[in-house]
C-alpha positions in Angstrom: 6.6 10.4 21.1 4.0 10.8 18.3 6.6 12.3 15.9 9.0 9.5 16.7 6.3 6.9 15.9 5.5 8.6 12.6 9.2 8.7 11.7 9.6 5.0 12.4 6.4 4.2 10.5 7.8 6.1 7.5 11.1 4.4 7.8 9.4 1.0 8.0 7.3 1.8 4.9 10.5 2.7 3.0 12.4 -0.4 3.9 9.5 -2.9 3.8 7.9 -1.5 0.6 10.7 0.1 -1.5 14.3 0.0 -0.3 15.2 -2.7 2.2 18.8 -2.2 1.2 18.7 1.3 2.6 19.4 -0.3 6.0 20.8 -3.6 4.8 17.6 -5.5 5.4 16.8 -8.7 3.5 13.1 -9.5 2.6 12.0 -13.0 1.5 10.1 -13.5 -1.7 6.8 -12.8 0.0 8.1 -9.5 1.5 8.6 -10.8 5.0 11.5 -9.6 7.2 12.7 -10.9 10.5 11.5 -8.5 13.2 14.8 -8.8 15.3 16.8 -8.0 12.2 14.6 -5.1 11.4 15.1 -3.7 14.9 18.9 -4.3 14.7 19.2 -2.6 11.3 17.1 0.4 12.2 19.1 0.9 15.4 22.4 0.5 13.5 21.2 3.2 11.2 20.7 5.7 14.0 17.0 5.4 14.9 16.2 4.0 18.4 13.6 1.3 18.2 12.6 -1.8 20.2 9.9 -4.5 19.8 7.4 -2.5 21.8 7.8 0.4 19.4 7.4 -1.9 16.3 4.2 -3.4 17.8 2.9 0.1 18.5 3.5 1.2 15.0 1.8 -1.9 13.5 -1.2 -1.6 15.8 -1.7 2.1 15.5 -0.9 2.8 11.8 -4.0 4.5 10.5 -3.7 2.7 7.1 -2.8 -0.7 8.7 0.2 -0.8 6.4 2.0 -3.7 8.2 1.3 -7.3 9.2 3.0 -9.5 11.7 3.0 -13.3 11.6 1.3 -15.2 14.4 4.3 -15.3 16.8 5.3 -11.7 15.9 8.8 -12.8 14.6 8.2 -11.7 11.0 6.8 -8.4 9.5 5.8 -7.1 6.1 4.0 -4.3 4.3 0.5 -5.3 3.2 0.7 -3.6 -0.2 2.3 -0.7 -2.0 5.6 -2.3 -2.9 7.7 -1.0 -5.7 10.0 -4.0 -5.4 9.0 -7.5 -6.6 7.3 -9.5 -3.8 4.6 -12.1 -4.0 2.0 -11.3 -1.4 0.2 -14.6 -2.2 -3.1 -12.7 -2.8 -5.9 -14.7 -4.3 -8.2 -13.1 -6.9 -11.4 -11.7 -5.3 -14.7 -10.4 -6.6 -14.8 -6.7 -6.1 -17.7 -4.5 -5.1 -19.5 -3.0 -8.1 -17.8 0.4 -7.6 -14.4 1.2 -6.2 -12.8 4.6 -5.8 -9.4 6.1 -6.5 -8.2 9.4 -5.0 -5.9 11.6 -7.0 -5.0 15.2 -7.4 -6.7 17.4 -9.9 -3.4 18.1 -11.7 -3.2 14.4 -12.7 -6.7 14.1 -14.1 -6.0 14.9 -17.7 -3.3 12.2 -17.9 -5.5 9.7 -16.2 -8.5 10.3 -18.4 -6.1 9.9 -21.4 -4.1 6.9 -20.3 -6.2 5.3 -17.5 -4.7 4.4 -14.1 -1.4 2.7 -14.2 0.6 1.1 -11.4 3.6 3.5 -12.1 6.5 2.2 -9.9 4.2 0.0 -7.7 3.0 -3.6 -8.3 -0.7 -2.6 -8.5 -3.1 0.3 -8.8 -4.7 0.9 -5.4 -8.4 1.3 -5.1 -10.7 1.8 -2.1 -14.2 0.7 -1.3 -14.7 3.9 0.7 -15.0 7.4 -0.8 -13.5 8.9 2.4 -10.3 6.8 2.1 -9.9 7.8 -1.6 -10.4 11.5 -0.7 -7.7 11.2 2.0 -5.3 9.7 -0.5 -6.1 12.4 -3.1 -5.7 15.3 -0.7 -2.1 14.3 0.0 -1.1 15.3 -3.5 -3.2 18.5 -4.0 -6.8 19.4 -4.7 -8.5 15.9 -4.5 -10.6 14.3 -7.2 -12.4 11.1 -6.6 -12.6 8.7 -9.5 -15.3 6.1 -9.6 -14.2 2.8 -11.0 -16.7 0.4 -12.5 -15.1 -2.7 -10.9 -18.0 -4.9 -11.8 -17.6 -4.2 -15.5 -13.8 -4.7 -15.3 -14.3 -8.0 -13.4 -16.9 -9.1 -15.9 -14.4 -8.3 -18.7 -11.7 -10.5 -17.1 -9.6 -8.1 -15.0 -8.3 -9.7 -11.8 -8.8 -7.9 -8.5 -7.0 -8.7 -5.2 -7.7 -7.4 -1.7 -4.8 -6.8 0.7 -4.9 -7.6 4.4 -5.8 -4.0 5.1 -8.7 -4.0 2.6 -7.0 -2.1 -0.2 -8.2 -3.3 -3.6 -5.5 -4.0 -6.1 -5.6 -4.3 -9.9 -2.9 -4.2 -12.6 -4.4 -1.2 -14.4 -7.7 0.6 -14.9 -8.4 1.5 -18.6 -10.2 4.8 -19.2 -13.5 3.3 -20.2 -14.0 2.1 -16.6 -13.4 5.5 -15.0 -15.9 8.3 -14.2 -15.6 11.3 -12.1 
């Protein structure tokens, strides 16, 4: 059952963050999808899922990647989109220091170019070192970057925080990064 939930979670991440067209799903401008349509499209593409399974994935996802509306009829990913959606996030004042986990092999490029959003809408930062380490370790030997978010904010950079407490910014120039 655990492997099945993980498979469904990954599939939901794919279609709610990157490729809704992979199963013929339509997202609205804010990234929301109809839960019944999500279930129908996932089932039509060969993976068995029902509302109870979707709710379990949402409630047990370790990174709290997904949100449901109040009556559980609509679902979306909280952040990490590579497609254009407006999450209606309001600028927030970040903690003084935020963290970004990466792999050691990316360090030279980051120290030269800063952190860029790549194919996503934002650079993802964490207020917890442990979370940044968990992100970095997925890609190799982890390196934790310390981001001077206070200085960035004071210099006019806008920060947002997603529903699952991931801090988001458009880019992090090199002068705000230390190891």
